[in-house]
C-alpha positions in Angstrom: 0.0 0.0 0.0 1.3 3.4 -0.9 1.4 6.0 1.9 2.6 9.6 2.4 4.4 10.1 5.7 3.3 13.0 7.8 6.2 12.7 10.2 9.7 11.2 10.0 9.7 7.7 11.3 13.1 6.0 12.0 13.6 3.0 9.8 10.7 3.8 7.6 11.2 7.2 6.0 11.3 10.9 6.2 8.4 13.5 6.3 6.6 13.9 3.0 8.1 10.8 1.6 5.9 8.4 -0.5 6.6 4.8 0.5 5.2 1.4 0.2 4.1 -0.5 3.4 2.0 -3.5 4.1 -1.7 -2.7 4.2 -2.3 -4.0 7.7 0.6 -1.8 9.2 -0.9 1.2 7.5 -4.5 0.6 8.5 -3.9 -0.6 12.0 -1.0 1.7 13.1 0.1 4.5 10.8 -3.2 6.0 9.8 -5.0 5.8 13.2 -2.0 7.5 14.9 -1.8 10.3 12.3 1.6 9.2 11.0 0.6 9.0 7.4 -2.2 9.5 4.8 -3.0 7.0 2.0 -1.1 7.6 -1.2 -3.9 8.3 -3.7 -3.3 10.4 -6.8 -5.1 13.4 -5.3 -3.0 13.3 -2.2 0.2 12.9 -4.1 -0.7 15.9 -6.3 -1.5 17.9 -3.2 1.9 17.0 -1.6 3.8 18.0 -4.8 1.9 21.3 -4.8 2.7 22.0 -1.1 6.4 21.0 -1.7 6.7 23.5 -4.7 5.0 26.3 -2.6 7.5 25.7 0.2 10.4 25.6 -2.1 9.4 29.0 -3.8 8.9 30.5 -0.3 12.4 29.4 0.9 13.9 30.8 -2.3 12.1 34.2 -1.8 13.4 34.3 1.8 17.0 33.5 0.6 16.7 36.3 -2.1 15.4 38.7 0.5 18.5 37.9 2.6 20.8 38.5 -0.3 19.3 41.9 -0.9 19.7 42.8 2.7 23.4 41.6 2.5 24.0 44.0 -0.4 22.6 47.0 1.5 24.5 46.0 4.7 27.8 45.9 2.7 27.6 49.7 2.4 28.3 49.9 6.2 32.0 49.8 6.5 32.6 50.1 10.3 30.3 50.4 13.2 31.5 52.8 16.0 29.9 52.8 19.4 30.9 55.4 22.1 30.9 54.2 25.7 32.3 55.3 29.0 35.4 53.4 30.1 38.0 53.5 32.9 41.7 54.3 32.5 42.5 50.6 31.8 40.1 50.4 28.9 37.4 48.4 30.8 33.9 49.6 30.1 31.5 50.8 32.8 28.9 48.2 32.0 29.1 46.2 28.7 28.1 46.4 25.0 25.6 43.8 24.0 23.3 42.9 21.0 20.9 45.7 22.0 23.6 48.4 21.8 24.8 47.2 18.4 21.2 47.0 17.2 20.5 50.5 18.3 23.7 51.8 16.6 22.8 50.0 13.3 19.3 51.4 13.3 20.8 54.9 13.8 22.9 54.3 10.7 19.6 53.5 8.8 19.7 49.7 8.5 16.9 47.5 9.9 18.1 44.3 11.5 16.7 42.0 14.2 18.4 41.1 17.4 18.7 37.4 16.7 20.7 38.1 13.5 23.7 39.5 15.6 26.1 36.8 16.7 28.5 37.9 19.4 31.6 35.6 19.7 32.0 35.6 23.5 29.0 37.2 24.9 28.9 41.0 25.7 31.9 43.2 24.9 33.6 44.6 28.0 36.7 46.5 26.8 37.5 49.3 24.4 38.7 48.0 21.0 37.8 46.5 17.7 35.6 43.3 17.6 34.7 41.1 14.6 30.9 40.6 14.9 29.1 38.1 12.7 25.7 39.1 11.3 23.6 36.2 10.0 20.8 37.1 7.7 20.1 33.4 6.6 21.5 30.0 7.5 23.8 30.4 4.4 24.4 34.1 4.5 26.9 35.4 7.0 28.9 38.6 7.1 31.6 39.7 9.4 31.9 43.4 10.4 34.2 45.3 12.7 32.5 46.9 15.7 34.8 49.6 17.3 34.1 50.6 20.8 35.7 54.0 21.7 35.9 56.0 24.9 33.2 58.6 25.2 
């Protein structure tokens, strides 16, 4: 019997995969537990249509991230002013929110989760390489300079 898996099942197949199983296994276990649907022509066509929609949606998200990357490349260096002691240690720390605020002042819109700090918050004056991730596949590294106010 042909079925379409609704969830990944170890040893059987992955989600949205069309597989062949024994009819009793499908009728008595998989279908009652909402693990699959029967593999009729209508269901297979619906599955193909959904997969095409999902693929086009993922491509549009990737294209949007590439456009944002091009705009973000215009920013050469991000400079943040903060109060620090004589040794260069900051009074407080610079975190994602501070970097986010500075980038928004520059005129670029970014979310907080797209900023990846290497070792948590920044606590000293200096230059830091910060990674900005717009998509799983799209990363860019920028220099964030912290100077004394």
